[in-house]
N, CA and C of each residue as an Amber inpcrd file, in Angstrom:
protein
   717
  -2.0840000  -7.9510000 -18.1840000  -0.7680000  -7.4410000 -17.8310000
  -0.7120000  -7.1880000 -16.3270000   0.2710000  -7.7730000 -15.6670000
   0.4760000  -7.5430000 -14.2390000   1.4650000  -6.4020000 -14.0800000
   1.0360000  -5.3300000 -13.4370000   1.8660000  -4.1440000 -13.2390000
   2.2430000  -4.0570000 -11.7660000   3.5220000  -4.2670000 -11.4740000
   3.9770000  -4.2960000 -10.0820000   5.2230000  -3.4340000  -9.9490000
   5.0210000  -2.1430000  -9.7510000   6.1210000  -1.2010000  -9.5720000
   5.8310000  -0.3520000  -8.3440000   6.8570000   0.3310000  -7.8480000
   6.6350000   1.3260000  -6.8060000   5.8980000   2.5160000  -7.4200000
   5.1620000   3.2350000  -6.5730000   4.3720000   4.3560000  -7.0820000
   5.2300000   5.4010000  -7.7980000   6.4480000   5.6290000  -7.3080000
   7.2740000   6.6590000  -7.9300000   7.8050000   6.2330000  -9.2950000
   7.5960000   4.9690000  -9.6700000   7.9860000   4.4920000 -11.0000000
   6.7890000   4.3630000 -11.9330000   5.6190000   4.7840000 -11.4910000
   4.4080000   4.5700000 -12.2790000   4.4440000   5.3130000 -13.6110000
   4.8760000   6.5700000 -13.5930000   4.8570000   7.3500000 -14.8380000
   5.7610000   6.7360000 -15.8980000   6.9480000   6.3070000 -15.5000000
   7.8390000   5.6880000 -16.4820000   7.2680000   4.3560000 -16.9480000
   6.5780000   3.6230000 -16.0620000   5.9550000   2.3630000 -16.4550000
   4.8390000   2.6060000 -17.4680000   4.0690000   3.6600000 -17.2580000
   3.0030000   3.9980000 -18.2060000   3.5780000   4.2740000 -19.5890000
   4.6820000   4.9870000 -19.6250000   5.3400000   5.2610000 -20.9110000
   5.8490000   3.9780000 -21.5520000   6.3780000   3.0750000 -20.7270000
   6.9440000   1.8310000 -21.2500000   5.8670000   0.9130000 -21.8220000
   4.7310000   0.7900000 -21.1180000   3.7270000  -0.1740000 -21.5520000
   2.7410000   0.3970000 -22.5500000   2.6960000   1.7270000 -22.6710000
   1.7300000   2.3660000 -23.5580000   1.6500000   1.7560000 -24.9470000
   2.7820000   1.5350000 -25.6190000   2.7270000   1.0240000 -26.9950000
   2.1480000  -0.3780000 -27.1380000   2.0910000  -1.1500000 -26.0510000
   1.6090000  -2.5280000 -26.1840000   0.2140000  -2.7300000 -25.5900000
  -0.4200000  -1.6500000 -25.1450000  -1.7800000  -1.7630000 -24.6200000
  -2.7520000  -1.8050000 -25.7960000  -3.4120000  -2.9420000 -25.9530000
  -4.3560000  -3.1060000 -27.0510000  -5.7900000  -3.0170000 -26.5830000
  -6.6970000  -3.2090000 -27.5070000  -8.1240000  -3.0730000 -27.2040000
  -8.5830000  -4.0470000 -26.1370000  -7.9690000  -5.2320000 -26.0860000
  -8.4110000  -6.2780000 -25.1550000  -7.4660000  -6.4410000 -23.9650000
  -6.4960000  -5.5450000 -23.8200000  -5.5360000  -5.6690000 -22.7180000
  -6.1800000  -5.3050000 -21.3860000  -5.9840000  -6.1490000 -20.4050000
  -6.4030000  -5.8540000 -19.0310000  -5.1600000  -5.5730000 -18.2010000
  -5.2130000  -4.5410000 -17.3930000  -4.0800000  -4.1560000 -16.5490000
  -4.4280000  -4.4880000 -15.1030000  -3.6500000  -5.3780000 -14.5030000
  -3.8280000  -5.7610000 -13.0990000  -2.7070000  -5.1120000 -12.2980000
  -2.9760000  -3.9730000 -11.6530000  -1.9310000  -3.2940000 -10.8900000
  -1.8460000  -3.8280000  -9.4690000  -0.6280000  -4.0600000  -9.0140000
  -0.3980000  -4.4920000  -7.6290000   0.4180000  -3.4140000  -6.9290000
  -0.1110000  -2.1940000  -6.9410000   0.5610000  -1.0490000  -6.3320000
  -0.1210000  -0.7080000  -5.0170000   0.5730000   0.0480000  -4.1830000
   0.0140000   0.4620000  -2.9020000  -0.8480000   1.7060000  -3.0670000
  -1.8150000   1.8550000  -2.1540000  -2.7100000   2.9900000  -2.2340000
  -3.7620000   2.7890000  -3.3120000  -4.3920000   3.9090000  -3.7260000
  -5.4310000   3.8240000  -4.7530000  -5.2630000   4.8230000  -5.8950000
  -4.4150000   5.8100000  -5.7440000  -4.4270000   6.8650000  -6.7520000
  -3.9100000   6.3910000  -8.1050000  -3.2000000   5.2620000  -8.1320000
  -2.7550000   4.7320000  -9.4240000  -3.9360000   4.3170000 -10.2960000
  -5.0770000   3.9810000  -9.6910000  -6.2430000   3.6080000 -10.4840000
  -6.6910000   4.7670000 -11.3630000  -6.7130000   5.9620000 -10.7920000
  -7.1060000   7.1430000 -11.5620000  -6.0960000   7.4340000 -12.6570000
  -4.8140000   7.2960000 -12.3440000  -3.7910000   7.6060000 -13.3380000
  -3.8170000   6.6070000 -14.4910000  -3.9620000   5.3160000 -14.1800000
  -4.0250000   4.3050000 -15.2300000  -5.2860000   4.4550000 -16.0740000
  -6.3970000   4.7840000 -15.4220000  -7.6400000   4.9860000 -16.1630000
  -7.5370000   6.1850000 -17.0940000  -6.8790000   7.2480000 -16.6140000
  -6.6950000   8.4310000 -17.4620000  -5.8050000   8.1230000 -18.6530000
  -4.8000000   7.2730000 -18.4420000  -3.8460000   6.9690000 -19.5130000
  -4.4050000   5.9900000 -20.5270000  -5.1780000   4.9810000 -20.0620000
  -5.5660000   3.8930000 -20.9520000  -7.0670000   3.6430000 -21.0310000
  -7.8350000   4.3140000 -20.1800000  -9.2720000   4.0680000 -20.1360000
  -9.6210000   3.1390000 -18.9970000 -10.6690000   3.4930000 -18.2820000
 -11.0360000   2.7310000 -17.0930000 -11.3930000   1.2860000 -17.3660000
 -11.8810000   0.9820000 -18.5640000 -12.2900000  -0.3950000 -18.8640000
 -11.1150000  -1.3590000 -18.8840000  -9.8900000  -0.8330000 -19.0080000
  -8.7100000  -1.6930000 -19.0350000  -8.1990000  -2.0390000 -17.6320000
  -8.6590000  -1.3120000 -16.6130000  -8.0110000  -1.3590000 -15.2970000
  -8.7890000  -2.2240000 -14.3170000  -8.0870000  -3.1540000 -13.6870000
  -8.6290000  -3.9940000 -12.6320000  -8.1030000  -3.5110000 -11.2840000
  -8.5990000  -4.1050000 -10.2170000  -8.0540000  -3.8620000  -8.8950000
  -7.2080000  -5.0390000  -8.4530000  -6.1770000  -4.7710000  -7.6590000
  -5.3240000  -5.8490000  -7.2020000  -4.6720000  -5.5390000  -5.8740000
  -4.4100000  -6.5770000  -5.1000000  -3.7150000  -6.4510000  -3.8200000
  -2.6700000  -7.5540000  -3.7380000  -1.4300000  -7.1530000  -3.5100000
  -0.3420000  -8.1110000  -3.3150000   0.1040000  -8.0560000  -1.8600000
   0.1340000  -9.2020000  -1.2220000   0.6020000  -9.3040000   0.1550000
   1.8830000 -10.1340000   0.1560000   2.9970000  -9.4890000   0.3980000
   4.2950000 -10.1650000   0.4640000   5.2680000  -9.2210000   1.1670000
   6.1570000  -9.7870000   1.9600000   7.1700000  -8.9940000   2.6570000
   8.5110000  -9.2390000   1.9820000   9.0050000  -8.2350000   1.2760000
  10.2220000  -8.3650000   0.4790000  11.1630000  -7.2020000   0.7500000
  12.4370000  -7.4430000   0.4900000  13.4180000  -6.3730000   0.5620000
  14.5560000  -6.7080000  -0.3910000  15.4370000  -5.7490000  -0.5980000
  16.6340000  -5.9690000  -1.4000000  17.8480000  -6.0190000  -0.4820000
  18.7500000  -6.9740000  -0.7270000  19.9670000  -7.0060000   0.0710000
  21.0250000  -6.1030000  -0.5550000  22.2340000  -6.1530000  -0.0190000
  23.2900000  -5.2520000  -0.4870000  23.7070000  -5.5240000  -1.9250000
  23.3190000  -6.6890000  -2.4480000  23.6310000  -7.0370000  -3.8420000
  22.4260000  -6.8450000  -4.7600000  21.3750000  -6.1420000  -4.2370000
  20.1600000  -5.8720000  -5.0030000  19.3850000  -7.1480000  -5.3270000
  19.5820000  -8.1870000  -4.5270000  18.8120000  -9.4070000  -4.6900000
  17.5210000  -9.2950000  -3.8870000  16.4390000  -9.8660000  -4.4220000
  15.1510000  -9.8350000  -3.7330000  15.1400000 -10.8950000  -2.6380000
  14.8860000 -10.4570000  -1.4130000  14.8430000 -11.3530000  -0.2550000
  13.4150000 -11.3810000   0.2800000  12.8510000 -12.5760000   0.4190000
  11.5180000 -12.7200000   0.9960000  11.6530000 -12.8870000   2.5020000
  10.9080000 -12.0700000   3.2540000  11.0780000 -12.0090000   4.7010000
  10.1780000 -12.9780000   5.4680000   9.1240000 -13.4840000   4.8290000
   8.2940000 -14.5060000   5.4700000   7.6580000 -15.3730000   4.3820000
   6.7610000 -16.2480000   4.7850000   6.2050000 -17.2210000   3.8380000
   4.9280000 -16.7410000   3.1560000   4.4790000 -15.5450000   3.4650000
   3.2110000 -15.0550000   2.9050000   3.4200000 -14.5930000   1.4680000
   2.6490000 -15.1630000   0.5610000   2.6670000 -14.7660000  -0.8510000
   1.2310000 -14.8320000  -1.3560000   0.5860000 -13.6960000  -1.5080000
  -0.8270000 -13.7030000  -1.8970000  -1.1200000 -12.5750000  -2.8720000
  -1.8690000 -12.8980000  -3.9020000  -2.3420000 -11.9090000  -4.8600000
  -3.8450000 -12.0600000  -5.0080000  -4.5720000 -10.9920000  -4.7290000
  -6.0170000 -10.9940000  -4.9570000  -6.3400000  -9.9550000  -6.0180000
  -7.4610000 -10.1380000  -6.7080000  -7.7800000  -9.3030000  -7.8540000
  -9.2790000  -9.3550000  -8.0930000  -9.7640000  -8.3650000  -8.8360000
 -11.1870000  -8.3320000  -9.1400000 -11.5370000  -7.1300000  -9.9870000
 -12.7370000  -7.1590000 -10.5200000 -13.2610000  -6.0120000 -11.2530000
 -13.6310000  -4.9160000 -10.2520000 -13.3530000  -3.6780000 -10.6210000
 -13.6410000  -2.5820000  -9.7110000 -15.1350000  -2.3470000  -9.5380000
 -15.9540000  -2.8220000 -10.4780000 -17.4060000  -2.7090000 -10.3200000
 -17.9980000  -3.9400000  -9.6360000 -17.1160000  -4.8490000  -9.1640000
 -17.4780000  -6.0380000  -8.3930000 -18.1840000  -7.1150000  -9.2150000
 -18.2180000  -6.9600000 -10.5430000 -18.8510000  -7.9860000 -11.3710000
 -17.9050000  -9.1620000 -11.5910000 -18.4740000 -10.3420000 -11.7830000
 -17.6890000 -11.5510000 -12.0900000 -17.6610000 -11.7120000 -13.5890000
 -16.8010000 -10.9620000 -14.2270000 -16.7440000 -10.9330000 -15.6850000
 -16.0180000 -12.1590000 -16.2350000 -16.1840000 -12.3800000 -17.5290000
 -15.4730000 -13.4770000 -18.1740000 -13.9640000 -13.2810000 -18.0880000
 -13.5210000 -12.0260000 -18.2350000 -12.0740000 -11.8040000 -18.2380000
 -11.4670000 -12.0350000 -16.8580000 -12.1630000 -11.6400000 -15.7870000
 -11.5760000 -11.8280000 -14.4660000 -11.5870000 -13.3130000 -14.0970000
 -12.5720000 -14.0530000 -14.5710000 -12.5730000 -15.4930000 -14.3300000
 -11.4570000 -16.1760000 -15.1130000 -11.1850000 -15.6800000 -16.3200000
 -10.0730000 -16.2320000 -17.1120000  -8.7390000 -15.9320000 -16.4370000
  -8.6090000 -14.7320000 -15.9010000  -7.3820000 -14.3700000 -15.1780000
  -7.2320000 -15.2490000 -13.9440000  -8.3280000 -15.4830000 -13.2470000
  -8.2760000 -16.3210000 -12.0490000  -7.8280000 -17.7440000 -12.4010000
  -8.3360000 -18.2890000 -13.4750000  -7.9320000 -19.6380000 -13.8850000
  -6.4400000 -19.6660000 -14.2180000  -5.9580000 -18.6230000 -14.8950000
  -4.5480000 -18.5800000 -15.2800000  -3.6320000 -18.4540000 -14.0680000
  -4.1120000 -17.8270000 -12.9920000  -3.2970000 -17.5980000 -11.8080000
  -3.1470000 -18.8390000 -10.9280000  -4.0810000 -19.7730000 -11.0440000
  -4.0390000 -20.9460000 -10.1730000  -2.8310000 -21.8150000 -10.5180000
  -2.1470000 -22.2950000  -9.4720000  -0.9730000 -23.1270000  -9.6650000
   0.2770000 -22.3610000 -10.0210000   0.2590000 -21.0520000  -9.8100000
   1.4120000 -20.2260000 -10.1810000   2.5070000 -20.2120000  -9.1110000
   2.2650000 -20.9030000  -7.9870000   3.2830000 -20.9510000  -6.9430000
   3.0340000 -20.0150000  -5.7840000   1.9100000 -19.3130000  -5.8050000
   1.5190000 -18.4400000  -4.6920000   0.0060000 -18.4920000  -4.5680000
  -0.5160000 -17.9870000  -3.4700000  -1.9640000 -17.9570000  -3.2780000
  -2.5720000 -16.8900000  -4.1790000  -3.4710000 -17.2960000  -5.0560000
  -4.1460000 -16.3760000  -5.9660000  -5.6480000 -16.4710000  -5.7100000
  -6.3020000 -15.3190000  -5.5890000  -7.7040000 -15.3300000  -5.1550000
  -8.5090000 -14.2430000  -5.8660000  -9.6410000 -14.6470000  -6.4070000
 -10.5710000 -13.7060000  -7.0170000 -11.4210000 -13.0890000  -5.9170000
 -11.3560000 -11.7700000  -5.7960000 -12.0590000 -11.0780000  -4.7230000
 -13.3970000 -10.5290000  -5.2090000 -14.4590000 -10.6880000  -4.4220000
 -15.7470000 -10.1040000  -4.7880000 -15.8280000  -8.6110000  -4.4840000
 -14.8630000  -8.0850000  -3.7230000 -14.8670000  -6.6610000  -3.3670000
 -13.4300000  -6.1740000  -3.2640000 -12.7720000  -6.0810000  -4.4020000
 -11.3440000  -5.8030000  -4.4000000 -11.0280000  -4.4040000  -3.8940000
 -11.8890000  -3.4350000  -4.1550000 -11.5640000  -2.0800000  -3.7000000
 -11.5530000  -1.9950000  -2.1790000 -12.4460000  -2.7020000  -1.5170000
 -12.4150000  -2.7370000  -0.0510000 -11.1210000  -3.3700000   0.4270000
 -10.6700000  -4.4430000  -0.2220000  -9.4000000  -5.0640000   0.1650000
  -8.2300000  -4.1070000  -0.0590000  -8.2930000  -3.3210000  -1.1230000
  -7.2460000  -2.3380000  -1.3750000  -7.2180000  -1.2920000  -0.2670000
  -8.3870000  -0.8580000   0.1690000  -8.4560000   0.0970000   1.2740000
  -7.9190000  -0.5190000   2.5610000  -8.2670000  -1.7620000   2.8330000
  -7.8100000  -2.4040000   4.0680000  -6.2920000  -2.5230000   4.0930000
  -5.7020000  -2.9020000   2.9560000  -4.2420000  -2.9490000   2.9210000
  -3.6620000  -1.5480000   3.0840000  -4.2680000  -0.5710000   2.4110000
  -3.7750000   0.8040000   2.4780000  -3.7780000   1.3130000   3.9150000
  -4.8690000   1.0840000   4.6180000  -4.9590000   1.5140000   6.0210000
  -3.8160000   0.9010000   6.8340000  -3.5700000  -0.3860000   6.6400000
  -2.5260000  -1.0510000   7.4160000  -1.1360000  -0.5370000   7.0690000
  -0.7990000  -0.4540000   5.7730000   0.5660000  -0.0500000   5.4220000
   0.8090000   1.4250000   5.7270000  -0.2380000   2.2400000   5.6800000
  -0.0660000   3.6420000   6.0660000   0.2040000   3.7420000   7.5640000
  -0.4980000   2.9150000   8.3540000  -0.3050000   2.9440000   9.8010000
   1.0780000   2.4230000  10.1820000   1.4720000   1.2750000   9.6400000
   2.7660000   0.7130000  10.0280000   3.9030000   1.5370000   9.4280000
   3.7210000   2.0390000   8.2130000   4.7460000   2.8880000   7.6270000
   4.8620000   4.2050000   8.3560000   3.7170000   4.7820000   8.6870000
   3.7290000   6.0630000   9.3770000   4.3690000   5.9830000  10.7490000
   4.0080000   4.9630000  11.5400000   4.5040000   4.9170000  12.9140000
   5.9710000   4.5110000  12.9690000   6.4070000   3.5710000  12.1150000
   7.8170000   3.1630000  12.1730000   8.7360000   4.2620000  11.6410000
   8.2810000   4.9970000  10.6260000   9.1090000   6.0910000  10.1000000
   9.0940000   7.3000000  11.0350000   7.9480000   7.5780000  11.6190000
   7.8520000   8.7200000  12.5250000   8.6770000   8.5060000  13.7830000
   8.6160000   7.2970000  14.3500000   9.3210000   7.0150000  15.5990000
  10.6740000   6.3470000  15.3790000  10.9950000   6.0240000  14.1210000
  12.2930000   5.4510000  13.7620000  12.6140000   4.2030000  14.5840000
  11.7240000   3.2180000  14.5150000  11.9580000   1.9830000  15.2500000
  11.1380000   0.8450000  14.6940000  11.4700000  -0.3760000  15.0980000
  10.6750000  -1.5400000  14.7370000   9.3930000  -1.5540000  15.5600000
   8.4880000  -2.4500000  15.1920000   7.2360000  -2.5610000  15.9370000
   7.5060000  -2.8740000  17.4030000   8.3740000  -3.8340000  17.6550000
   8.6740000  -4.1970000  19.0360000   9.2960000  -3.0520000  19.8130000
  10.2310000  -2.3480000  19.2040000  10.8650000  -1.2080000  19.8810000
   9.8420000  -0.1420000  20.2280000   8.9090000   0.0910000  19.3260000
   7.8800000   1.1080000  19.5850000   6.9890000   0.6890000  20.7410000
   6.6400000  -0.6010000  20.8180000   5.7720000  -1.0710000  21.8990000
   6.4310000  -0.9240000  23.2670000   7.7570000  -1.0170000  23.3030000
   8.4700000  -0.8950000  24.5760000   8.8020000   0.5630000  24.9280000
   8.5330000   1.4700000  24.0210000   8.7690000   2.8850000  24.2980000
   7.5820000   3.4670000  25.0620000   7.8040000   4.5110000  25.8640000
   6.6890000   5.1360000  26.5700000   5.5970000   5.5740000  25.6050000
   4.3800000   5.1300000  25.8630000   3.1960000   5.4600000  25.0720000
   3.2710000   4.9440000  23.6370000   4.2110000   4.0550000  23.3860000
   4.3640000   3.5380000  22.0300000   3.1420000   2.7820000  21.5420000
   2.5980000   1.9340000  22.3950000   1.4150000   1.1640000  21.9860000
   0.2450000   2.0940000  21.7010000   0.0450000   3.0830000  22.5430000
  -1.0560000   4.0280000  22.3380000  -0.9140000   4.7540000  20.9990000
   0.3090000   5.1250000  20.6650000   0.5400000   5.8210000  19.4020000
   0.2900000   4.9040000  18.2060000   0.6720000   3.6430000  18.3280000
   0.4360000   2.6890000  17.2440000  -1.0550000   2.5100000  16.9840000
  -1.8220000   2.3670000  18.0520000  -3.2700000   2.2200000  17.9120000
  -3.8870000   3.5050000  17.3580000  -3.4010000   4.6380000  17.8390000
  -3.9710000   5.9220000  17.4200000  -3.7560000   6.1840000  15.9370000
  -2.5660000   5.8590000  15.4240000  -2.3320000   6.1230000  14.0020000
  -3.1490000   5.1660000  13.1340000  -3.3420000   3.9350000  13.5990000
  -4.2300000   3.0300000  12.8600000  -5.6500000   3.5860000  12.8550000
  -6.1070000   4.0780000  13.9770000  -7.4580000   4.6250000  14.0500000
  -7.6230000   5.8200000  13.1130000  -6.5870000   6.6440000  12.9790000
  -6.6530000   7.7610000  12.0390000  -6.8360000   7.2480000  10.6160000
  -6.0260000   6.2720000  10.2350000  -6.0960000   5.7170000   8.8770000
  -7.4540000   5.0750000   8.6260000  -7.9330000   4.3130000   9.6000000
  -9.2290000   3.6580000   9.4610000 -10.3570000   4.6800000   9.3660000
 -10.2160000   5.8070000  10.0510000 -11.2440000   6.8520000  10.0030000
 -11.3590000   7.4450000   8.6080000 -10.2320000   7.5780000   7.9120000
 -10.2740000   8.0800000   6.5370000 -11.0060000   7.0820000   5.6450000
 -10.6450000   5.8100000   5.7600000 -11.3010000   4.7840000   4.9490000
 -12.8040000   4.7660000   5.2210000 -13.1800000   4.8670000   6.4740000
 -14.5920000   4.8650000   6.8420000 -15.3090000   6.0710000   6.2510000
 -14.6910000   7.2380000   6.3310000 -15.2910000   8.4520000   5.7890000
 -15.4470000   8.3810000   4.2720000 -14.5810000   7.5930000   3.6310000
 -14.6470000   7.4350000   2.1730000 -15.5470000   6.2810000   1.7490000
 -16.1830000   5.6280000   2.7200000 -17.1380000   4.5830000   2.4000000
 -16.5890000   3.1760000   2.4260000 -15.3790000   2.9950000   2.9730000
 -14.7560000   1.6710000   3.0080000 -14.2400000   1.3580000   4.4120000
 -15.1120000   1.2270000   5.3920000 -14.6500000   0.9080000   6.7490000
 -13.9970000  -0.4610000   6.7950000 -12.8180000  -0.5730000   7.3970000
 -12.1640000  -1.8870000   7.4980000 -13.0410000  -2.8740000   8.2610000
 -13.1030000  -4.0830000   7.7620000 -13.8750000  -5.1190000   8.4350000
 -13.1650000  -5.5800000   9.7020000 -13.9210000  -6.1880000  10.6020000
 -13.3710000  -6.5870000  11.9040000 -12.1380000  -7.4760000  11.7740000
 -12.1130000  -8.5010000  10.9120000 -10.9000000  -9.3300000  10.8160000
  -9.6810000  -8.5470000  10.3560000  -9.8680000  -7.6270000   9.4150000
  -8.7400000  -6.8190000   8.9400000  -8.2320000  -5.9110000  10.0510000
  -9.1500000  -5.3380000  10.8050000  -8.7590000  -4.4780000  11.9250000
  -7.9950000  -5.2810000  12.9840000  -8.5000000  -6.4640000  13.3100000
  -7.8480000  -7.2870000  14.3350000  -6.4530000  -7.7240000  13.9090000
  -6.3030000  -8.1170000  12.6350000  -4.9790000  -8.5090000  12.1390000
  -4.0090000  -7.3490000  12.1970000  -4.4720000  -6.1880000  11.7680000
  -3.5950000  -5.0210000  11.7440000  -3.1490000  -4.6300000  13.1430000
  -4.0820000  -4.5630000  14.0750000  -3.7290000  -4.1520000  15.4300000
  -2.8660000  -5.1950000  16.1300000  -3.0930000  -6.4690000  15.8300000
  -2.2440000  -7.5170000  16.3970000  -0.8010000  -7.3290000  15.9350000
  -0.6210000  -7.0190000  14.6590000   0.7290000  -6.7960000  14.1260000
   1.3370000  -5.5290000  14.6890000   0.5530000  -4.4690000  14.7520000
   1.0670000  -3.1610000  15.1750000   1.4000000  -3.0920000  16.6570000
   0.8680000  -4.0130000  17.4440000   1.0850000  -3.9550000  18.8920000
   1.8330000  -5.1800000  19.4240000   2.5240000  -5.8810000  18.5590000
   3.2780000  -7.0760000  18.9560000   4.6050000  -6.6590000  19.5930000
   4.6860000  -6.7960000  20.8960000   5.8700000  -6.3400000  21.6270000
   7.1140000  -7.1660000  21.3070000   6.9420000  -8.3540000  20.7690000
   8.0870000  -9.2090000  20.4450000   8.5380000  -9.0810000  18.9900000
   7.8640000  -8.2370000  18.2430000   8.1310000  -8.1550000  16.8050000
   9.4160000  -7.3950000  16.4960000  10.2000000  -7.9500000  15.5900000
  11.3760000  -7.2600000  15.0770000  11.0990000  -6.6740000  13.6940000
   9.8400000  -6.7140000  13.2920000   9.4490000  -6.2610000  11.9580000
   9.3380000  -4.7380000  11.8880000   9.4760000  -4.2450000  10.6730000
   9.2480000  -2.8300000  10.3950000   8.5990000  -2.7400000   9.0220000
   8.1520000  -1.5850000   8.6640000   7.5420000  -1.4100000   7.3470000
   8.6210000  -1.3650000   6.2670000   8.2370000  -1.6990000   5.0390000
   9.1730000  -1.5680000   3.9230000   9.5680000  -0.1120000   3.7290000
   8.6610000   0.8010000   4.0560000   8.9840000   2.2240000   3.9430000
  10.1040000   2.6030000   4.9050000  10.0590000   2.0630000   6.1170000
  11.1170000   2.3560000   7.0860000  12.4340000   1.7120000   6.6620000
  12.3620000   0.5000000   6.1130000  13.5920000  -0.1310000   5.6210000
  14.1990000   0.6760000   4.4780000  13.3490000   1.1950000   3.5840000
  13.8460000   2.0370000   2.4960000  14.4540000   3.3250000   3.0340000
  13.8090000   3.9020000   4.0270000  14.3170000   5.1360000   4.6250000
  15.6890000   4.9040000   5.2480000  15.8500000   3.7890000   5.9470000
  17.1300000   3.4940000   6.5700000  18.2510000   3.3440000   5.5530000
  17.9040000   2.8600000   4.3510000  18.9060000   2.6620000   3.3080000
  19.1280000   3.9210000   2.4690000  18.3520000   4.9760000   2.7240000
  18.4760000   6.1800000   1.9260000  17.8240000   6.0670000   0.5660000
  16.8780000   5.1460000   0.4230000  16.2020000   4.9120000  -0.8500000
  14.9450000   5.7810000  -0.9610000  14.3880000   5.8990000  -2.1640000
  13.1100000   6.6070000  -2.3080000  12.0200000   5.8930000  -1.5070000
  11.0270000   6.6420000  -1.0740000   9.9030000   6.0630000  -0.3370000
   8.5900000   6.4970000  -0.9940000   7.5510000   5.6820000  -0.7720000
   6.2420000   5.9640000  -1.3740000   5.3910000   6.8450000  -0.4600000
   5.9840000   7.8780000   0.0730000   5.2850000   8.7110000   1.0510000
   4.0520000   9.3820000   0.4610000   4.1550000   9.9120000  -0.7440000
   3.0380000  10.6510000  -1.3270000   1.8340000   9.7430000  -1.5700000
   2.0730000   8.5560000  -2.1300000   0.9770000   7.6680000  -2.4910000
   0.3630000   6.9780000  -1.2830000   1.1790000   6.6250000  -0.2980000
   0.6710000   5.8570000   0.8390000   0.1570000   6.7550000   1.9520000
   0.8970000   7.8000000   2.2770000   0.5160000   8.6450000   3.4100000
  -0.0450000   9.9890000   2.9520000   0.6080000  10.6170000   1.9810000
   0.1490000  11.9200000   1.5190000  -1.2540000  11.8730000   0.9470000
  -1.5370000  10.8900000   0.1110000  -2.8620000  10.7920000  -0.4960000
  -3.9230000  10.4810000   0.5480000  -3.5810000   9.6870000   1.5430000
  -4.5320000   9.4180000   2.6190000  -4.8240000  10.6950000   3.4090000
  -3.7890000  11.5060000   3.6390000  -3.9960000  12.7970000   4.3150000
  -4.9070000  13.7010000   3.4900000  -4.6990000  13.7320000   2.1800000
  -5.5260000  14.5690000   1.3080000  -6.9860000  14.1470000   1.3630000
  -7.2190000  12.8470000   1.3040000  -8.5970000  12.3550000   1.3610000
  -9.2040000  12.5980000   2.7410000  -8.3780000  12.4790000   3.7710000
  -8.8700000  12.7770000   5.1100000  -9.2450000  14.2330000   5.2680000
  -8.4310000  15.1320000   4.7210000  -8.7440000  16.5610000   4.7620000
 -10.0850000  16.8410000   4.0810000 -10.2970000  16.2200000   2.9120000
 -11.5410000  16.4370000   2.1730000 -12.7480000  15.9490000   2.9510000
 -12.5430000  14.9100000   3.7670000 -13.6390000  14.3380000   4.5440000
 -13.7630000  14.9570000   5.9340000 -12.8710000  15.8920000   6.2530000
 -12.9170000  16.5400000   7.5610000 -12.3920000  15.6930000   8.7010000
 -11.5080000  14.7400000   8.4060000 -10.9410000  13.8650000   9.4360000
  -9.6350000  14.4800000   9.9540000  -9.4930000  14.5750000  11.2570000
  -8.2730000  15.1090000  11.8630000  -7.2030000  14.0200000  11.9160000
  -6.0050000  14.3410000  11.4340000  -4.9450000  13.3410000  11.3050000
  -3.6140000  13.8590000  11.8490000  -3.5130000  14.1070000  13.1440000
  -2.2700000  14.6790000  13.6790000  -1.0520000  13.7730000  13.5190000
  -1.1850000  12.4870000  13.7980000  -0.0330000  11.5890000  13.7050000
   0.3400000  11.3150000  12.2520000  -0.6580000  11.0590000  11.4280000
  -0.3870000  10.7870000  10.0180000   0.2170000  12.0220000   9.3420000
  -0.2650000  13.2000000   9.7170000   0.2890000  14.4310000   9.1560000
   1.7340000  14.6340000   9.5860000   2.0360000  14.3020000  10.8400000
   3.4140000  14.4180000  11.3260000   4.3290000  13.4620000  10.5770000
   3.8440000  12.2350000  10.3440000   4.6470000  11.2590000   9.5960000
   4.8920000  11.7430000   8.1730000   3.8620000  12.3100000   7.5470000
   4.0100000  12.7860000   6.1700000   4.9790000  13.9630000   6.0940000
   4.8920000  14.8690000   7.0720000   5.8300000  15.9980000   7.0960000
   7.2660000  15.5030000   7.2600000   7.4620000  14.5370000   8.1580000
   8.8160000  14.0030000   8.3840000   9.3520000  13.3300000   7.1290000
   8.5250000  12.5520000   6.4530000   8.9600000  11.8680000   5.2480000
   9.1920000  12.8400000   4.0990000   8.4350000  13.9210000   4.0630000
   8.6510000  14.9410000   3.0370000   9.9920000  15.6310000   3.2270000
  10.3410000  15.8790000   4.4830000  11.6670000  16.4540000   4.7740000
  12.7550000  15.4830000   4.3470000  12.5620000  14.1980000   4.6690000
  13.5310000  13.1860000   4.2560000  13.6980000  13.1760000   2.7340000
  12.5830000  13.2450000   2.0070000  12.6350000  13.2170000   0.5610000
  13.3840000  14.4040000  -0.0100000  13.1740000  15.5700000   0.5740000
  13.8760000  16.7570000   0.0900000  15.3690000  16.6800000   0.4140000
  15.6800000  16.2050000   1.5970000  17.1060000  16.0570000   1.9540000
  17.7810000  15.0320000   1.0530000  17.0600000  13.9670000   0.7330000
  17.6370000  12.9100000  -0.0830000  17.9540000  13.3960000  -1.5000000
  17.0700000  14.2090000  -2.0650000  17.2680000  14.6720000  -3.4290000
  17.9850000  16.0150000  -3.5130000  18.1610000  16.6460000  -2.3450000
  18.8180000  17.9490000  -2.3420000  17.9460000  19.0720000  -2.8250000
  16.6220000  18.8270000  -2.8590000  15.7050000  19.8610000  -3.3310000
  15.3010000  20.7710000  -2.1850000  14.9020000  21.9720000  -2.5070000
  14.4170000  22.9350000  -1.5260000  13.1460000  23.5740000  -2.0520000
  12.3320000  24.0230000  -1.1290000  11.0870000  24.6920000  -1.5300000
  11.3080000  26.2060000  -1.5510000
């Protein structure tokens, strides 16, 4: 089963799929962050849960149609214990020829961390500074702030035992410091539209893990506070 929902829809998805989860069902989640792994394991048992990373830039237009923003379409997956099991090989065979790049990963949890570090950095900086990547680079100290927030995110991953590899770091920093880029994070696009955002799962959980590891996160904490205020204003809730 491929599970691809926003984090704030996870609980309702668990309720929806619960009745059809059988003894041999494998759940391949393509959600952001990592805390969904614990929730799915608690609901259905860890043996049912795989790791997954989806790389695609998508948005909804004014008619709620899905719009793809570039040509990248990639899904990677693997066993969380890094074994090459019969079931993951069967899933890999089924994924080939599906119309997108499908790849069996030997270390899916590290790939999940690498994506998490990147989306937390780009989501945090674009939402905190309310601008596209290019606009931020042209702002005073914008480039320094972009690099600094990535370094904060990477420090959490490193403290948790998953330091981003050099190619992942280079790709992320190249994207985050592109002065010609008109791109922004999906979180910032959602914020601009007044939609729900995955602040808790992408930024809040990273802050929590950083706190536990003793990592100082001034920029990431500021982004999380700003997004929390946005969330309360959006729903009309007060503390």
